[in-house]
N, C-alpha and C positions, 0 to 999 in steps of 0.2 A: 230711234229712227225706224220707220216702217220698212219691213222686209220687202224687197222688190225682186221680180223675176229677172234673171240674167239671160241674155240671148247671144248665142254664137251663130254665125252664118257660115254654113258649109257650102262653099261655092267653087267647085271644080269648073274651070272654064269650058270643059267639054260637056258639061251637064251632069246631073245626078242620075236621072233615069237612063237605062241602057239604050233607049231609042230617042233620047232628047235631041240629039243632033239632027234627026230627021224632021223635027217640028219646024214649021215655018218661022217661028220667032227666034229660034236658036241659031247663032252663027255656026256653021259646020266646022270652022277652024277655031272654035272658041278656046280649046285647050292651049294653043300656042299663039293666040292673038293678044298681045300685050294691051292694046287699047281697050279690048273687051274687058280684061281684068281691071283696068283703071275704072271703067264704068261700073263694074260690079262693086268694087271697093267704095266708090263714092255713093252708090245707091245704098249700100249697107250702112254707111255713116249717116246718110239722110234718115235712115230708119232708127238711128241711135243704137245699133247693135254694139255689143261689147267687143266682138272680135270677128275677124275673117279667119276661118279655119280651113286648112287644107291637109288632106291625106297625101301620101306619097308612095310610089311603087319603085322598087329597085330592080324590076324586070318588066318585060313587055307582056301584057295580058291579052292574048289574041281572042277575038270574038267577045263573048259575054264576060269572060274572065272573072276574077274576084271583085274587082272594082267596077267592072261593067262597061262594055261598049267599045267598039272600034274607034270612036271619036276620042277616046282617052288612051289610045295605044302609045302616044307620045305626048309629053307635056313639058312643063317647066319645073325646075328644082325650086321648092317652095321658099327657102330662105333667100335665094337670089331674087326671085320674083317679089317677095315682100320688101326687100331692101329698095327696090325700085318704086314700089307703091307707097311706102311710108312717107316720103316727102310730099306726096300728092294728097295726103289726108292729115287730119289734126288730132282726132281722138280715137279712131278705130284701132283696136288691137290686132295683132297678127300672130296666129298660132300655127306654127309649121311642124310637120311631122318629120322625125328623124330617128334612125334605127340605132338602138343600143347594141344590137348584135353585130352590125357591120360597120359601125363608125367607132373610131377611137375617142375616148373622153376629151382629150386635149383639142382635137380638131373641132369636135362638136361644140364644146364649151366656147371656143374662140368665135365660131361663126354666129352662134346665138347671142353671145355677148355683144358682138359687133352690130347685129340687127337691133338689139336693145338700145345701144347707144345711138345708132342712126335714127331710130324712131322716137327717141326721147322717152324711152321706158314703156314701149307698147308691145314687147315681144313675149311669146310663149312657146315652150317646147312640148310637143305631144310625143311622149316616150312610147315607142313601139319596139317589139322584139322581132318583127318581120317573119311572117310564117308562110313561106312558099319555098318549094324546092327550086323553082326557077331563079329566085333571088340568090339562094345559096350557091347555085352554079355560076353566078357572076362574081362570087367572092371566094374562089379557091376551094370550094367544097363540091362534093358529088351529091350530098344530101344535107338537108337542114339539120341543125343541132336539135336534140330532143327538147321538148317543151319546158321541162323543169330546168334544164341547163340554161336556156335562154333567159328565164326569169331570174335565176341566181346571178347571171352576168348582168342583167338589167339593174338589179338591186345595187350591186357594187358600182356599176357605171354611173348611176345617178349620184351616188355618194361622192365619187371622184369629181364629177362635173360641178357639184355644189361646192366642193373644196376649192376647185379652180376658180369659181366665181367669187370666192372669198379672198383671192390673192391680194387684192388692193382694198384697203379700208376706204370708207366713203370720203374721208378727208386726207387721203395719202398724198395727193398732188397739191403742193403749195404754189408752184410756178411763180416764185418771187424773183422778179427780174433784178431788183436792187441788191438782194443778198446773193443771188445766183443759186439759191436752193430750189430745185425743181420738184423734188418729192421728199417725203419723210421716210427714210429707209426703215425705220422701226414699224412702219405701217404697211410694209410689203412683205408677204409671207410665202414661204415655200409650201408646196402641197405635201410632199414627202409621203405619198401613199404607196403601200406595198400590200397587195392582197392576192386572192385566188386567181383573178383574171387580169389585173392591171398593176403596173408599176409606173408611177408618174411623179416626177420630182417637182415640176412647176417652177416658179409661179406662172400664171396665165399672163399673156402680154396684151390684155384688154382691160381697161378700167371698169369700175362699176357704173351702172346707169342710174337715172333718176328714180327708178323703181327698185333699185338694189340688184336684183337679177331677174331673168325671165321667169314668168309664171310656169310652173311645172304641171303638165296635163298628162293624163293617162287614160287608156280606153279598154283595158282588159277586164273580163268578167269571170274568167275561170278562177279556181281557188288560188292559183299562183298570182293571177292578175289582180285579184282583190287584195291579196297581201301586199303586193307592190304598190297599189293605189293608196291603201290606207297608210302605208309608211312614208310615201314620197309625194303623192299628188296634191295639188291645190285645186285642180278642176278635174272631174272625171266625166268622160264622154261614154255613155252606156246605151245599150239597145234593149228595149222592152216593148212588148205588144200590149201588156195589160197592167192595170193599176196595181194589182196585188204582187206581181213579180217585181215591179219597180219599187214598191214599198219594202219588200224583203231585201233587195239590194241596198237601198238607201239606208235602212236601219242597220244592216250588217256593216256597211262601210263606216258609218258614224260610230258604231260600237267598237269596231276594230281600232279606229283612230283614237278614240278615248282611251282604250286599253294601252295604246302606245304612248300616251301622255300628250297627244295632240288635241287641240281645240277643234271639235267637230264642225263648228261654224266656219272654220277656215278651210274646209274642203267642200267645194261646190259640186253637187251631183247634177249633171245636165244630160238627160236622155235625148236621143235623136228623134226629131219629128219631121215628117215630110208632108207638107200640107198642099192639098188641091183646094184653092179658095175660090168661091163663087159668091156673087151677090144673092143668089138663090141656091138651094141645094141641087136643083136640076142643072144649073150652070156649072157647079163644081163637079158633078158627076159627068157632065159632057166633057170637061177638061180631062178627067181621068180616063174616060173611055177612048178619047181621041189619041192620047199618048200611048195607051195600051195597044191600040190597033196598029201602031208603028213598030212593034217588037218583031224582029226577025226570029223565026223558030230556032235557028242554029245559035243565035246569041242567047236566047232563053235557056237552052240546054247547057251551053257553056257556063252560064251564070250559076245554075244549080250545081253543076259538077265542081266549079271552083269553090263555092261557098260550103260545100260538104267535104272539103279537104283535098280535092283533086284526085281522089282514088276511085270515084264512082264513074263508070262508063255507061252512058245512057244510049249507046248505039243500038238501034233496033228495039228499044224498050217502048211500049205503048205510052205515049205522052198523056193520054186520057185515062191512064191507070194510076195507081198509088206510087209514091216514092219507094224504091227498093230499100232494103236494110243498108245501113251505113256502117262501115268498119271504122274504128277509131284511128286517127292519124296523129302526127306530131304538129299539125297545123293549128288553125284557130279553133280550139276545142269548144269554147263557149258559143261561137257563131255556128259551128256545126250542130250543137245541141239546140240552138234557137231555131234554125231552119227546120230541123226535124219536128220541133214543138209546133211551129206554125203549120206545117203540113198535117200533123196529126189532129190538132185541136180544131182545125177548119175543115178536116176531111178533104183536103185539096188533092186534085190530080197533079201530076208533074206540070202540066200546062198551066193550071190555075196557080200553082205555087210560083212559077217563074213570072207570071203576070203580076202577082202581088209583091214579090220581092224585087222586081225590076226597078222600082222607084228608089228604094233605100236600103237594100241588102239586109233586111231584117229589122231595121228601125221602124218606128210606128208611123204608118201612113194614115192620114186623116183626110176625109173628103167632106166638105161642108161649107157653111156660111161662116163669116167672122165670129158671130155669136156662138155657133156650135163649136168652133175650134177653140175659142177662148174658154168656153165652159170646160172643155177637157183639160186645157193647160192649167186653169185655175184649180180644178179638182186635184190634179197631181201635185201642184205647188202647195196647196193648203193641207194636204193629207200625207205628208212625209214620203213623197215619191220623187220630188225634184226640187232643186234650188233654182233651176232655170232649164233652158232647152237649147240644143243645137238644132237650128232650123235647116232642113235640107230641101230647098226649093226643087221640085222635080225637073223643071227645065228653066233656062235662063235666057234673057233677064226677066221675062214676064212673071215667072213664079216668085221671084224675089220682090218685084214691084207690087204684085198682088198682096203679098204679106205686109209690105211697108205701108201701102195705101189703105188696106182694108182691116188687117188684123191688129197692127200696132195701135191705131186709134181706139179700138175696142179695149185693148189692154190698158191703155192710158185712161180711158173713161172709167174703168173700174179701179183705178189707182194701183194697178199691179206692175206698171212699167214706167220708167223715167220719162220726163218731158224734156230733159236736157242732160248732157253728160255731167257727172259729178266731178270729174277731174281730167287730167291730161295723160295719166299713165293707165295701163291696163289694170294694175292693182287698185288704183283709185276707183275705177269704174266697177270693178268686180266686188269691191268692198273687202279686199284682202289686205292683211297687214304688211308693212314694210319689213323685209327680212334683214335683221341685223347680222353682221358677220359674226362668225364664232369667236373672233378675237374681241369684238366689242361686248359680246355676251359674257365672255370669261372675265373681262375687266369689271363689268357690272356686278357679277357674282362676287368677285373679290372685294369690291367696295362695300357691297351689302353685308359681307361677313365681318368687315372691320368695325 
């Protein structure tokens, strides 16, 4: 079977760009407008996207903030939102972000398993460790946990969640009215986990879904993040500006996975791409310039301060001068390094830096025609830099519609993207294998040995 590009759609209702809510096409209340989210989900499904992807914040980010823009100061909890959107779609997957630092494995496993059942096997969990002091202060802490601690906890957290998702075997429920046997008790299993961070007896009180369990997604790029991704992730959302750094990350992840006994083809690396699409290059540039002109200076400053770890104070600093030195923090280490890299390699002033990262927080922004954009996607896809891409339309719904109407047909013309969905579950469409329970695997190994 010919390898195809996989596509996620990163669609925060409040818009991706920090000034998108000021654009005439973007509803100002998009973040909390359910009907708008319905429209976005159905538009993504029209474009045959694999999944609707949402980040999540556990605190309010004023001004530019880490995720950007006052229009996203308040929003909807992703799993709740996706549970409402799932019945209004048929094939689109739903990847929701949830924190391994501030959620207990049992509650998280239960709500994602529920979404997976409600959607008929179209759920995914984006595992994050949540890197802000403001979030920590909402969960009984004065300061966030150290970076290394968060990732150790995340490793164990994912282990426990996967054990909980294996509580019921796929055929555990007989529901035989004649005999009165509702389930096979031999196919229901306690979790019995006791580790450094968690003690969980189980079993989970949600059955398996048609895709086995939700797809596990991860987005870290630091050394700890790469280790977590290689060990646990099935999809990796990553940020790169250049082909060579994307290739280094891609090859490193695949090598690490192979070293852990995993099949590298079962881990999909999907860099973020924010496209400004025009029928001509001039039209695409006009769209970029128009949105850039809507940035409020104070939001741009807040964005740079947030993405560099929250310790940098740009009060009184010349915005048309260089970015000051950055002290290391316990926040998003890889993103801090990327922002510095963008500033240095492009010789950006602070103002130029916030104008560039205002669209996608360090993900790759491309401005051009459908042919120019697909040339880039194809180059990355065919040269060990990506298995697919998470598309971040700069403003909504127009940025998404532009991609669906202009870029998707060019991808299809080149044979790089599907013309119809392959299946009904997220795993089917991503080309990922069905995960057998550890109990089924153990029985298979026993039978093979006999």
